[in-house]
NUVO-779265 format. One record per residue (C-alpha): residue number from 0; residue in one letter; chain; x negated, z negated, y. Coordinates in steps of 0.001 Angstrom, whole numbers, padded with zeros to 6 digits. Layout:
BEGIN
[site NUM, 'a', 'A', [X, Z, Y]]
...
END
This chain:
BEGIN
[site 0, 'x', 'A', [-106241, -084377, 110982]]
[site 1, 'x', 'A', [-105210, -087959, 112033]]
[site 2, 'x', 'A', [-104215, -090321, 109421]]
[site 3, 'x', 'A', [-100801, -091075, 108023]]
[site 4, 'x', 'A', [-101239, -094715, 108884]]
[site 5, 'x', 'A', [-100762, -093609, 112499]]
[site 6, 'x', 'A', [-097124, -092929, 111705]]
[site 7, 'x', 'A', [-096041, -094553, 108682]]
[site 8, 'x', 'A', [-095813, -098373, 108956]]
[site 9, 'x', 'A', [-096291, -099457, 105322]]
[site 10, 'x', 'A', [-099856, -099075, 105085]]
[site 11, 'x', 'A', [-102282, -100258, 107991]]
[site 12, 'x', 'A', [-100186, -103571, 109161]]
[site 13, 'x', 'A', [-101649, -105319, 105860]]
[site 14, 'x', 'A', [-101103, -108981, 107248]]
[site 15, 'x', 'A', [-097464, -108477, 108121]]
[site 16, 'x', 'A', [-096943, -106461, 104774]]
[site 17, 'x', 'A', [-098113, -109447, 102856]]
[site 18, 'x', 'A', [-095769, -111668, 104596]]
[site 19, 'x', 'A', [-093012, -109524, 103505]]
[site 20, 'x', 'A', [-093880, -109041, 099927]]
[site 21, 'x', 'A', [-090825, -110022, 098310]]
[site 22, 'x', 'A', [-088861, -107763, 100696]]
[site 23, 'x', 'A', [-091282, -104795, 099859]]
[site 24, 'x', 'A', [-090787, -105607, 096169]]
[site 25, 'x', 'A', [-087000, -105163, 096332]]
[site 26, 'x', 'A', [-087575, -101952, 098032]]
[site 27, 'x', 'A', [-089788, -100751, 095302]]
[site 28, 'x', 'A', [-087737, -101954, 092539]]
[site 29, 'x', 'A', [-084767, -100148, 094051]]
[site 30, 'x', 'A', [-086458, -096720, 094335]]
[site 31, 'x', 'A', [-087523, -097192, 090487]]
[site 32, 'x', 'A', [-084051, -098076, 089506]]
[site 33, 'x', 'A', [-082489, -094885, 091091]]
[site 34, 'x', 'A', [-085437, -092548, 089812]]
[site 35, 'x', 'A', [-084471, -093918, 086434]]
[site 36, 'x', 'A', [-080916, -093896, 086865]]
[site 37, 'x', 'A', [-080827, -090077, 087950]]
[site 38, 'x', 'A', [-083031, -088975, 085059]]
[site 39, 'x', 'A', [-084879, -089994, 081872]]
[site 40, 'x', 'A', [-085968, -093800, 082076]]
[site 41, 'x', 'A', [-089304, -092535, 080511]]
[site 42, 'x', 'A', [-091848, -092086, 083190]]
[site 43, 'x', 'A', [-093792, -089518, 080857]]
[site 44, 'x', 'A', [-090750, -087255, 081167]]
[site 45, 'x', 'A', [-089442, -087922, 084534]]
[site 46, 'x', 'A', [-091982, -087079, 087598]]
[site 47, 'x', 'A', [-089797, -088951, 090323]]
[site 48, 'x', 'A', [-089723, -092188, 088101]]
[site 49, 'x', 'A', [-093628, -091684, 087547]]
[site 50, 'x', 'A', [-094239, -091302, 091002]]
[site 51, 'x', 'A', [-091995, -094403, 091806]]
[site 52, 'x', 'A', [-093994, -096530, 089301]]
[site 53, 'x', 'A', [-097335, -095452, 090639]]
[site 54, 'x', 'A', [-096435, -096338, 094105]]
[site 55, 'x', 'A', [-095103, -099658, 092927]]
[site 56, 'x', 'A', [-098347, -100284, 091098]]
[site 57, 'x', 'A', [-100268, -099721, 094093]]
[site 58, 'x', 'A', [-098483, -102271, 095893]]
[site 59, 'x', 'A', [-099145, -104818, 092920]]
[site 60, 'x', 'A', [-095304, -105046, 091829]]
[site 61, 'x', 'A', [-095596, -106942, 088579]]
[site 62, 'x', 'A', [-095030, -104867, 085367]]
[site 63, 'x', 'A', [-092053, -107011, 084393]]
[site 64, 'x', 'A', [-090236, -105942, 087651]]
[site 65, 'x', 'A', [-090975, -102566, 087088]]
[site 66, 'x', 'A', [-089499, -102844, 083263]]
[site 67, 'x', 'A', [-086659, -104816, 084655]]
[site 68, 'x', 'A', [-085540, -101949, 087107]]
[site 69, 'x', 'A', [-085903, -099391, 084599]]
[site 70, 'x', 'A', [-083838, -101460, 081738]]
[site 71, 'x', 'A', [-080942, -102024, 084564]]
[site 72, 'x', 'A', [-080721, -098179, 085325]]
[site 73, 'x', 'A', [-080522, -097631, 081470]]
[site 74, 'x', 'A', [-077281, -099708, 081510]]
[site 75, 'x', 'A', [-078838, -103129, 080643]]
[site 76, 'x', 'A', [-077178, -105567, 082849]]
[site 77, 'x', 'A', [-076039, -102620, 085023]]
[site 78, 'x', 'A', [-073896, -104021, 087939]]
[site 79, 'x', 'A', [-072121, -100609, 088853]]
[site 80, 'x', 'A', [-073902, -100127, 092246]]
[site 81, 'x', 'A', [-074193, -096395, 093309]]
[site 82, 'x', 'A', [-077120, -095714, 095795]]
[site 83, 'x', 'A', [-077599, -092898, 097823]]
[site 84, 'x', 'A', [-080341, -091766, 100217]]
[site 85, 'x', 'A', [-079595, -091339, 103849]]
[site 86, 'x', 'A', [-081970, -090391, 106949]]
[site 87, 'x', 'A', [-081270, -091881, 110354]]
[site 88, 'x', 'A', [-082985, -090107, 113485]]
[site 89, 'x', 'A', [-083531, -091407, 116790]]
[site 90, 'x', 'A', [-085724, -092426, 119982]]
[site 91, 'x', 'A', [-087455, -095697, 120465]]
[site 92, 'x', 'A', [-088869, -096981, 123779]]
[site 93, 'x', 'A', [-090652, -094295, 125807]]
[site 94, 'x', 'A', [-088810, -091755, 123942]]
[site 95, 'x', 'A', [-090745, -091960, 120786]]
[site 96, 'x', 'A', [-088919, -090332, 117830]]
[site 97, 'x', 'A', [-088278, -092472, 115071]]
[site 98, 'x', 'A', [-087324, -091170, 111318]]
[site 99, 'x', 'A', [-085785, -093747, 108923]]
[site 100, 'x', 'A', [-085258, -093058, 105441]]
[site 101, 'x', 'A', [-082927, -095686, 103617]]
[site 102, 'x', 'A', [-081412, -096179, 100137]]
[site 103, 'x', 'A', [-078129, -097863, 100266]]
[site 104, 'x', 'A', [-075036, -098893, 098075]]
[site 105, 'x', 'A', [-073215, -099410, 101378]]
[site 106, 'x', 'A', [-073288, -096560, 103952]]
[site 107, 'x', 'A', [-070889, -098682, 106562]]
[site 108, 'x', 'A', [-073164, -101514, 106438]]
[site 109, 'x', 'A', [-076305, -099711, 106816]]
[site 110, 'x', 'A', [-075084, -097694, 109591]]
[site 111, 'x', 'A', [-074233, -100666, 111580]]
[site 112, 'x', 'A', [-077533, -102479, 110920]]
[site 113, 'x', 'A', [-079561, -099516, 111887]]
[site 114, 'x', 'A', [-077369, -098747, 115120]]
[site 115, 'x', 'A', [-077942, -102560, 116110]]
[site 116, 'x', 'A', [-081512, -102334, 115604]]
[site 117, 'x', 'A', [-081910, -099395, 117841]]
[site 118, 'x', 'A', [-079605, -100638, 120523]]
[site 119, 'x', 'A', [-081127, -103981, 120817]]
[site 120, 'x', 'A', [-084686, -102853, 120831]]
[site 121, 'x', 'A', [-084448, -100115, 123705]]
[site 122, 'x', 'A', [-083705, -097105, 121495]]
[site 123, 'x', 'A', [-081267, -094502, 120987]]
[site 124, 'x', 'A', [-079874, -093608, 117327]]
[site 125, 'x', 'A', [-079501, -089801, 117470]]
[site 126, 'x', 'A', [-077724, -087043, 115520]]
[site 127, 'x', 'A', [-079086, -085523, 112212]]
[site 128, 'x', 'A', [-081628, -082946, 112854]]
[site 129, 'x', 'A', [-082583, -084573, 116363]]
[site 130, 'x', 'A', [-086217, -085576, 115542]]
[site 131, 'x', 'A', [-086428, -084207, 111785]]
[site 132, 'x', 'A', [-088070, -081038, 113331]]
[site 133, 'x', 'A', [-090964, -083122, 114669]]
[site 134, 'x', 'A', [-092279, -084029, 111208]]
[site 135, 'x', 'A', [-093274, -082296, 108190]]
[site 136, 'x', 'A', [-092897, -083499, 104605]]
[site 137, 'x', 'A', [-096211, -083414, 102644]]
[site 138, 'x', 'A', [-097540, -085061, 099348]]
[site 139, 'x', 'A', [-100015, -087561, 099608]]
[site 140, 'x', 'A', [-102255, -089164, 096656]]
[site 141, 'x', 'A', [-104170, -092288, 097432]]
[site 142, 'x', 'A', [-107687, -092465, 095975]]
[site 143, 'x', 'A', [-109979, -095435, 095814]]
[site 144, 'x', 'A', [-113376, -094690, 097725]]
[site 145, 'x', 'A', [-116100, -095026, 095271]]
[site 146, 'x', 'A', [-119250, -096734, 096373]]
[site 147, 'x', 'A', [-121517, -093868, 095907]]
[site 148, 'x', 'A', [-118984, -091480, 097445]]
[site 149, 'x', 'A', [-120255, -087695, 097950]]
[site 150, 'x', 'A', [-117800, -085975, 100349]]
[site 151, 'x', 'A', [-119103, -082503, 099206]]
[site 152, 'x', 'A', [-118428, -083202, 095500]]
[site 153, 'x', 'A', [-115273, -084891, 096323]]
[site 154, 'x', 'A', [-114212, -081736, 098564]]
[site 155, 'x', 'A', [-114712, -079543, 095285]]
[site 156, 'x', 'A', [-112775, -082089, 093147]]
[site 157, 'x', 'A', [-109876, -081752, 095460]]
[site 158, 'x', 'A', [-110056, -077962, 095774]]
[site 159, 'x', 'A', [-110168, -077689, 092143]]
[site 160, 'x', 'A', [-107151, -079792, 091687]]
[site 161, 'x', 'A', [-105001, -077832, 093956]]
[site 162, 'x', 'A', [-105247, -080174, 097249]]
[site 163, 'x', 'A', [-104966, -079067, 100354]]
[site 164, 'x', 'A', [-106988, -081320, 102402]]
[site 165, 'x', 'A', [-108056, -084814, 102174]]
[site 166, 'x', 'A', [-108991, -087648, 104556]]
[site 167, 'x', 'A', [-111522, -090629, 104405]]
[site 168, 'x', 'A', [-110833, -094060, 105851]]
[site 169, 'x', 'A', [-112922, -097199, 105192]]
[site 170, 'x', 'A', [-111981, -097945, 101818]]
[site 171, 'x', 'A', [-109586, -095462, 100894]]
[site 172, 'x', 'A', [-109074, -091362, 100879]]
[site 173, 'x', 'A', [-105857, -089663, 101480]]
[site 174, 'x', 'A', [-105482, -086398, 099670]]
[site 175, 'x', 'A', [-102964, -084116, 101017]]
[site 176, 'x', 'A', [-100796, -081580, 098912]]
[site 177, 'x', 'A', [-097444, -079496, 099262]]
[site 178, 'x', 'A', [-094711, -081641, 098493]]
[site 179, 'x', 'A', [-093589, -080051, 095270]]
[site 180, 'x', 'A', [-097437, -080126, 093835]]
[site 181, 'x', 'A', [-098076, -084080, 093950]]
[site 182, 'x', 'A', [-097954, -084261, 090349]]
[site 183, 'x', 'A', [-100232, -081185, 089462]]
[site 184, 'x', 'A', [-102865, -082354, 091937]]
[site 185, 'x', 'A', [-102704, -085896, 090829]]
[site 186, 'x', 'A', [-103350, -085099, 087172]]
[site 187, 'x', 'A', [-105909, -082524, 088382]]
[site 188, 'x', 'A', [-107900, -085413, 090043]]
[site 189, 'x', 'A', [-107444, -087766, 086943]]
[site 190, 'x', 'A', [-108786, -085226, 084782]]
[site 191, 'x', 'A', [-111909, -084965, 087138]]
[site 192, 'x', 'A', [-112435, -088742, 086787]]
[site 193, 'x', 'A', [-111228, -089412, 090356]]
[site 194, 'x', 'A', [-109291, -092945, 090501]]
[site 195, 'x', 'A', [-106021, -092252, 091806]]
[site 196, 'x', 'A', [-104099, -095548, 093128]]
[site 197, 'x', 'A', [-100802, -094066, 094263]]
[site 198, 'x', 'A', [-098981, -091155, 095547]]
[site 199, 'x', 'A', [-095764, -090318, 097322]]
[site 200, 'x', 'A', [-094128, -087808, 099551]]
[site 201, 'x', 'A', [-094406, -088905, 103466]]
[site 202, 'x', 'A', [-093296, -087519, 106663]]
[site 203, 'x', 'A', [-096070, -086419, 108974]]
[site 204, 'x', 'A', [-095687, -085818, 112975]]
[site 205, 'x', 'A', [-096399, -082358, 113844]]
[site 206, 'x', 'A', [-096979, -083158, 117393]]
[site 207, 'x', 'A', [-098610, -086584, 117601]]
[site 208, 'x', 'A', [-098288, -088322, 121112]]
[site 209, 'x', 'A', [-100558, -090795, 122926]]
[site 210, 'x', 'A', [-098644, -093828, 124267]]
[site 211, 'x', 'A', [-099482, -096878, 126025]]
[site 212, 'x', 'A', [-100251, -100095, 124324]]
[site 213, 'x', 'A', [-097394, -102013, 126023]]
[site 214, 'x', 'A', [-094914, -099143, 125043]]
[site 215, 'x', 'A', [-096490, -098973, 121665]]
[site 216, 'x', 'A', [-095408, -102770, 120983]]
[site 217, 'x', 'A', [-092198, -102099, 122138]]
[site 218, 'x', 'A', [-091781, -099385, 119455]]
[site 219, 'x', 'A', [-093074, -101591, 116738]]
[site 220, 'x', 'A', [-090634, -104194, 117398]]
[site 221, 'x', 'A', [-087976, -101757, 116977]]
[site 222, 'x', 'A', [-089820, -100714, 113651]]
[site 223, 'x', 'A', [-090332, -104195, 112352]]
[site 224, 'x', 'A', [-086520, -104889, 112972]]
[site 225, 'x', 'A', [-085707, -101624, 111203]]
[site 226, 'x', 'A', [-088100, -102614, 108098]]
[site 227, 'x', 'A', [-086430, -106185, 107960]]
[site 228, 'x', 'A', [-083408, -104396, 106387]]
[site 229, 'x', 'A', [-083387, -104132, 102528]]
[site 230, 'x', 'A', [-081698, -100651, 102809]]
[site 231, 'x', 'A', [-084679, -099111, 104818]]
[site 232, 'x', 'A', [-087131, -097617, 102906]]
[site 233, 'x', 'A', [-089675, -096225, 105202]]
[site 234, 'x', 'A', [-089954, -095574, 109052]]
[site 235, 'x', 'A', [-092064, -092724, 110640]]
[site 236, 'x', 'A', [-092942, -092204, 114251]]
[site 237, 'x', 'A', [-094911, -089878, 116184]]
[site 238, 'x', 'A', [-097071, -092350, 118006]]
[site 239, 'x', 'A', [-100923, -091251, 117878]]
[site 240, 'x', 'A', [-102553, -094617, 118222]]
[site 241, 'x', 'A', [-106113, -095197, 118498]]
[site 242, 'x', 'A', [-108075, -097770, 116090]]
[site 243, 'x', 'A', [-108238, -100220, 119293]]
[site 244, 'x', 'A', [-104523, -099811, 119527]]
[site 245, 'x', 'A', [-104018, -100597, 115878]]
[site 246, 'x', 'A', [-106230, -103661, 115840]]
[site 247, 'x', 'A', [-104253, -105073, 118894]]
[site 248, 'x', 'A', [-100947, -104281, 117128]]
[site 249, 'x', 'A', [-102012, -106183, 113943]]
[site 250, 'x', 'A', [-103278, -109152, 116102]]
END
């Protein structure tokens, strides 16, 4: 199985991510706010909030910002904003399917912004369901790769915890689960002494496609424009990029 970093754009482009740290923090605090607003403000009693906090910590969001977002959702300094989750689907240059998850308090503003990004960067915004069938929702748990990593031993730990599969990168391991079993598998790994650094629900391309580097650059320009929006949380694509292409895109 190919890695999630080939399709989601928030992990492998570390340089660009660091440059947009404040925008990223804004997105993370918004996720925490909504999770706390819709359920128990105590992460121990709210699995969605716990996952949001874990994700924020994996990106080094300061504790005071996490606490402030939860406090705001609890009514302390609340501004009355109501957020909703929306998905936009479309095609980028070279016909690459694009799946955009947003969290917004102004549907009209976000729709105009997303539509403008697609039209100005060689893409076409589609209707609901036009590309969703080309992705699969999966749970992902990120694990720090130990210095003395034993793949067979780790495989047993994943199986005992209920994980479906795992993938080893240079310094990080992705454990894959069913969408509704992330919390169970995450706790199982922790009970086995595995250092978990984060978890999330992600969309994986079911039929990844090879693409030329020149077209990939065009698609990434569209994705970068979408990610500039505070409302956009995650952008997924179906490009099956080689390590060489990823390195060239990072440059």
